[in-house]
N, C-alpha and C positions, 0 to 999 in steps of 0.2 A: 535044805528044806525048801520045798516048792511053795509057790504063792498061796495056794488054797490052804495048805497046812499052817502056814504062817498066819494067815488071816483068822483061821479057826482058833488057833492058840491065843492070838491077841484078843479076840472076842471073849474067849473064856476068861482071860485075865481081867478084862474090863468089867465083866459081869460080877467079879468079886470085889470091885472097888465101891467105896461109898459114893453117894450122889455128888458130893462136892469135887471129888477127884475125877468123876466121869465128865463133869463140866470142863475141867482143866484139860483132859484128854481131847475133848471135842474142840476146844479152843486151839489146841496145838495142831490138830489135823487141819483145821481151817487155815492156820498159819502156813502149814506145809503146802496146801493146795494153792494158796495165793502166791507162794514163792515159785512153785512150778509154773503157774500161769504167767507170772511175770517173766520167767526165763523163756517161755515159749513166745511171748509177745516181743521180747527184746530180740530174740533170734529172728523172728519174722521181720521186724523193722530193719535189722541189719541186712537181711537178704534183699528187701525192697530197695534200700539205699544203695547197696552195692550194684544193683542192676539198673539204677536210675541213670538217666542221661541228662539230668538237670544242669550239671556243671560241665558238660562236654565242651561248651563254648570256651571255657578257660584253656583248653588244650590248643585252641586255634590262635589265641592271643600271643603276640610276641612278648618276650621278656622285657620288662622295663629296666631291670638292672642286671649287670653282669659282675663277674669276679673283679673286673677292672675298676668297678665303682667303689670297691671296698677301700677304706683308708688303712685298715689293719687286717692282717690275716691271722 
């Protein structure tokens, strides 16, 4: 089933619902949209962080400890 047909069928079903149930459907769609927006935002933040050079200076520091410093292995 394509998107347009699915939307049309869903709208027809929603039109048959009582007002109280339509409010519930509306609340659920708001929830789904917020969830999708959060996923998009999280993905964007991950991309920005992965490309960031803020912590590159750590690659240039020498290691303070080595395996020889361990008391137990």
